[in-house]
C-alpha positions in Angstrom: -75.7 38.3 13.8 -73.4 35.4 14.7 -74.4 33.6 18.4 -72.6 30.8 19.7 -74.2 28.5 22.5 -72.5 26.8 25.4 -73.8 23.6 27.3 -71.1 23.9 29.7 -70.2 20.6 31.4 -66.8 19.5 33.2 -66.6 15.9 30.8 -68.0 17.5 28.1 -68.8 21.1 27.1 -71.5 21.3 23.8 -71.2 24.8 21.7 -73.3 25.4 18.6 -72.6 28.1 16.3 -75.6 30.1 14.4 -76.1 32.8 12.4 -79.5 34.6 12.5 -80.6 37.9 9.4 -84.0 38.6 10.1 -86.0 35.6 11.0 -84.1 33.0 9.7 -81.4 31.4 11.2 -78.5 29.4 9.7 -76.3 27.0 11.0 -72.5 27.4 11.2 -71.1 24.7 13.3 -71.4 22.7 16.7 -69.4 20.2 18.5 -68.3 19.3 21.8 -64.7 19.9 23.7 -64.0 17.0 26.5 -61.9 18.2 29.2 -60.1 14.4 29.1 -59.1 13.4 32.1 -56.4 15.0 34.4 -56.8 17.2 37.4 -60.0 20.0 37.8 -57.4 22.9 37.0 -56.3 21.2 34.1 -59.7 20.1 32.7 -60.9 23.5 33.3 -57.8 24.8 31.3 -58.5 22.9 28.3 -62.5 23.9 28.5 -61.4 27.6 28.8 -58.4 26.8 25.8 -61.1 25.2 23.4 -64.0 28.0 23.9 -61.3 30.7 22.8 -60.2 28.9 19.9 -64.0 28.7 18.8 -64.4 32.5 19.8 -61.5 33.4 17.8 -62.4 30.8 14.9 -66.1 31.8 14.8 -65.8 35.3 15.9 -69.6 35.3 17.3 -71.4 39.1 18.0 -73.1 37.1 21.3 -73.0 34.2 23.2 -76.0 32.7 25.3 -75.1 29.8 27.9 -77.3 27.7 29.6 -77.1 28.6 33.7 -76.8 25.6 36.3 -79.5 24.3 37.7 -79.3 22.7 41.3 -78.3 18.8 41.1 -79.1 16.3 43.8 -75.3 16.1 44.5 -73.9 18.8 45.6 -70.6 17.5 45.0 -71.7 17.7 40.9 -73.6 21.1 41.0 -70.2 22.5 42.3 -68.4 21.2 39.3 -70.8 21.9 37.2 -70.4 25.5 38.0 -66.7 25.3 38.2 -66.7 24.2 33.7 -69.3 26.9 33.8 -67.2 29.8 35.2 -64.3 28.7 32.8 -66.9 29.1 30.0 -67.7 32.7 31.5 -64.1 33.9 31.4 -63.7 32.7 28.2 -66.8 34.6 26.8 -65.6 37.7 29.2 -62.1 37.8 28.1 -63.2 37.6 24.7 -65.4 41.0 25.5 -68.7 39.5 24.2 -72.1 39.9 25.5 -73.5 37.2 27.2 -76.9 36.0 27.9 -78.1 33.3 30.2 -80.6 30.9 30.0 -82.5 28.3 31.6 -83.1 24.5 31.0 -86.5 25.0 30.5 -86.4 28.8 28.7 -84.2 26.9 25.9 -86.6 23.9 26.0 -89.9 26.4 26.0 -87.9 28.1 22.9 -87.0 25.1 21.1 -89.6 22.2 21.7 -93.0 24.7 22.9 -92.9 23.1 26.3 -89.9 23.2 29.2 -90.2 19.9 30.3 -89.5 18.4 26.8 -86.6 15.5 27.0 -83.6 15.6 25.0 -84.2 13.7 22.4 -87.0 16.2 21.2 -84.7 19.2 21.5 -81.8 17.0 19.2 -84.8 16.6 16.7 -86.0 20.4 16.5 -82.4 21.2 16.4 -82.2 19.2 13.6 -85.4 20.2 12.0 -85.2 24.4 12.8 -81.9 24.4 11.3 -82.0 21.8 8.5 -79.3 19.7 9.5 -78.8 16.7 7.4 -78.0 14.5 10.6 -78.2 14.2 14.5 -76.0 16.7 16.7 -74.9 15.0 20.0 -77.4 15.7 22.8 -74.7 18.4 23.9 -74.3 19.9 20.4 -78.0 20.0 20.4 -78.4 21.6 23.5 -75.9 24.4 22.9 -77.0 24.8 19.4 -80.9 25.4 21.5 -79.6 27.6 23.8 -78.6 29.6 20.7 -81.6 29.3 19.1 -83.6 30.3 22.4 -80.8 33.7 22.2 -82.2 34.2 18.7 -86.2 33.7 19.1 -86.1 35.3 22.7 -83.0 37.0 23.7 -82.9 39.7 21.3 -86.8 40.7 21.6 -86.8 41.0 25.5 -83.8 43.3 25.0 -85.5 45.3 22.9 -88.5 45.2 25.2 -85.8 46.4 28.3 -84.8 49.6 26.1 -88.4 50.2 24.6 -89.4 50.5 28.3 -86.8 53.2 29.5 -88.4 54.8 32.4 -90.6 51.9 33.1 -87.9 49.7 33.6 -85.9 52.5 35.7 -88.8 52.7 37.8 -90.1 49.1 38.6 -87.8 45.7 38.2 -88.5 44.1 34.8 -87.7 40.4 34.9 -88.1 37.1 33.3 -90.2 34.2 34.5 -90.7 30.8 32.4 -89.5 32.8 29.8 -92.6 35.8 29.9 -91.5 39.3 30.8 -92.9 39.9 34.6 -93.3 42.9 36.5 
């Protein structure tokens, strides 16, 4: 299974592509898409086209994207949400299943604590994927969200299918990376 992870941002959107075979994870590619200068619609178009190009090149089976956190500055949160929307539109237009993870879930899956710093995520991504060099923070976060999906997303999906009638009768949710009823 090939997974693309996306860490959305208006100026810089990180991406990471990994393969999962059994319990083994293998690095495929990572980097960033820079939207450049210009008006908002132009920058969102750059992000959309950049992600579509990546999807055509790497042909992922699934996508994982980081959820927007509410920032102190409402304008920043709004702009980040629009960048995330451009990324989601690119993924949806390619008909790729999408899972969403909070920054805390990503950090918990990669580092083991939801309060890990960016440097810790970078270091663990480098170690888990046996990389020769350390990726940028945006690329590391994108690889981290793909790793998060590889470790937990597929398991949660299987649990949801196995729950069958239980899930139909009672809402099953995820809180802090744990399945709750």
